[in-house]
N, C-alpha and C positions, 0 to 999 in steps of 0.2 A: 690594586694588586700589591702585595708586600714588596718592598724595595729589594730585599735580598733575592726574591724569586724573579723579579724583573731583571736584575743584573745577571743572574745565572742564565736565564733564558736568552738574554740579549747576546751572550757569547755564541750560543747555538744558532741564532738567527743573523749573525753579523753579515754573512755574505748573501743574504736573501734580498732581492731587489724587487720593488713594486713599480710596474709601469702604470702610471696613473691615468684613469679615464674618468668621465663625469660620475659614473656610479660609485667608483672607488673613492673619489674625492669626497662624496657625500658620506660614505661609510666611515671614513677617517675623521670627518668633521673639519677638514682643511678649508679655510676661508681664503678665497682667491684674492680678494681685495687687500692691498697693503703689503703683499709679499715683495721683498726687494733684497738685493745684495748691495751692501754699503762698501764701496771700494774707495778707501780713503774718505774724502768728503763728498763723493759722488754716490747717488742712489740710482741703481739700475733696476727697473721693474722687471720681474721675471716670474717664472712659475715652474715648480718641479715637474719634470717629465718622467724621470726615474728617481726613486727615493729609497734609501736603505738606512740602516743604523749608523753607517760610517761615511756615507757619501751621497751625492746627488748630482743629477744632470739637470741644469736649469735652462729653460727655454726663454730667450730674450730677443728683443729686436734691436740689433746693432749693425751699423755700417762697418765696412772693413776698416775705415779710418778710425772709428771708435774702438774697434777691437785692437788695432795696433797701439792705440793710446793706452788702453787698459792693460795690455800685456806688460807694459813698462812698470805698472804698479802691482803686478801680480805676485811679486816675491814676498810680500808681507801678508799676514793673515787678515781676513776681512770678515764682516758680519752678515750672515744670512738671517733675515727677519721672517719668522713664520707665525701664523695665527691659526688657532684651532678652537672649535667648539667641542667641549667634552662634557659628558653627562654629569660629572661630579662638580661642575662649576656653573654658576648662574650666568656668568659673563665669559666671553671668549678669552682664552689665554694667549699671550704673546711672549715670545722669547727669541733670543738671538743665538745662532750657532756659529761659533768661531771657526772659520773655514779657510783652507788654503786653495787657491785657484790652481787646478791641475792643467787645464787646457781650455782654449776657445775653439769650437768646431763649427764650421759653416758648410754643411753638406752641399748647399746649392749657392754658388756665388751670386746668382741673380735674385736670390730670396733675401728679404730683410732679416730673416730669423737666423739665430745661431744658438748653439748649446754652450753653456759654461759649465764645465765639469769641476766640481769642488769636492774636497775631502775634509771631513770634520776633524778638528783638533781634539774636541771632546764633545760627545753627544749629551745634550741636556737630559736630565732624568725624565722630564715631561715628554720629550720626543721618544725616549726609550719606552716609556709606559704605553704611549699611544700605539707605536708600531708593534711592540711585543704582544699587546692585547689583541691587535688585529691578526697577527700571525697565529696566535694560539687559537682564536676563534675560527680562523680560516682552516687550520688543520683539523679542528673538531668538525667543521662543516663538511670538509672533503671526506672524512671518515663516515659521517652521517649519510652523505650522498652515495658513497660506495656500498653501503649496506643494501643488499638486494631487496629488502622489504620496501614495498611501495606504500605511499600514504596519500590518500585523496583528500583534497580540501573541500569541506562542505561549501556549497555555493554562497551561503549566507556569510561565510568568513572571508570571501575574496576581498572585502574591504580592509582586511589586515595586511593585504599585499599591495592593492592598487587603489587609485582614487575613484575609478569606475571600471566595470568589467568589460572593457574593450581594449583591443590592441590594434596597432597599425603594422602592416607588412611592409618591409623595406626591400623591394625587389625591382630591379631594373625592368622596365617595360610592363610592370603590373601595377594595378591600382586596387588597393584593399585597405582603406584607411580606418575602417570601423568594423572590425571583426569581433563579434561577441564571444566571450569565453564560455564554452558549454561545460567544460570540465578541466580540472587541473590537479595533477598529483606531483609527487616529488620528481617523477621521471618523465612526465608527459603533459602536454596541453592540447586541447582540441577546441577549435574556434569555428565560427560560422558567420557568413556575411556576404555582402556584395563583392564580387571579384571580376576584374577584367584583365586580360593580358594572357601571355603564355602560361600554361599550368606548370607548376614545379614538378620535377621528376622525383621519383622515389629515391630517397637517400640524399637529395639535394639539401645543402645547409641553408636554412632560412633565418633571417633576422627580423625581429619585431621590436616595436617600442610600446611600452605600457606606461600610462600616466600614474605618477605617485606624488606624494607631498614633497619628496626630495627632488623631483624632476623626472624626466623621461628615463625609464628603466629599460636597458637593452636586454632582450631575450633571444637566445640562439638555440637552434636544434636541427636535427635531421628530419626531413619530411617522411612520414610513414603513411600518410593518407591525403589524397586530394579527390574529393567526390563532388560531382555536380548532379543536378536532377532536372529531368525534362519538365517537371511541374514547377520548378523554381529557376527559370532561366536567369543567368547573371549572378547566381548565388553559388557558394561552394562551402563544403566542410573541409577543414585542413587539420590534420593531426601531426604533431611534432614530438619526437623523442628529445627531451631537453638535455642540453649540455650543462655542465656544472655552472651555477650562477650563485655567487656569494650572497647577493641581495636576497634572492628567493630562498636559499637554503637557511639563511639566518632567520627568516620569518617562519619557515617550516619548523625549525627547531624551537622557536618560541611557542608555536601553536601546539606541537606534539610532544617535544621533550619536556618542556616545562609542565605540560599538563600531566605527564606520567610521573614526574619526579617531584613536582611541587617546587622546583628550583627556578628562580627567575634567571633568564639568560640574556 
């Protein structure tokens, strides 16, 4: 993306904050290993919990004694080391973000974990480009999802989405670890397989995990169907109206938008 466009869009996205989860970490290309905050000569291993163009909340494991020690060093700027995989580079890129420590927060005194809130003195262009690109694609994806036109995925193209056409239901008291995908569209998914436990109610929010090269992909949606059959005891059909999912929508756009326009997304 052109640097002028990146800088212009960065101003509009400055207050937008990402709450990182495993799926989003993979989408951004963030490499977990090696992330640290260098406070003077000390290296504190951490990981961004919240990330934006101007600040971050870093999750670290520190005792109260360590927090008190680092508070005394917090008046000076320190360096946050980040590593990303980007499509334009054959090797991961690494850069430092000069940061001011705003606060140390320990929500639970009995927990070893705390948050280190930092504000960036200057956001490196590489980080701007990564986040702006994601924000732009996310906005385009939400607009694509909001379009009422539904689009069904041919079953032979499920490999564009998942490592194999099965999902696992994550529901307390229920066991359904290998549900086969019978159909999937931009707005719905229908699965079938062995099921035990209390049936979901209509409208209940259900969570699934699907296997992909990037790791487990979370899928969420409201239950619209739960059907059993006397001929197939212990098996069920489950239909779900999908919530917006950036991972799925990005692949829907590659499959359908690129096909229609001839543009690679």
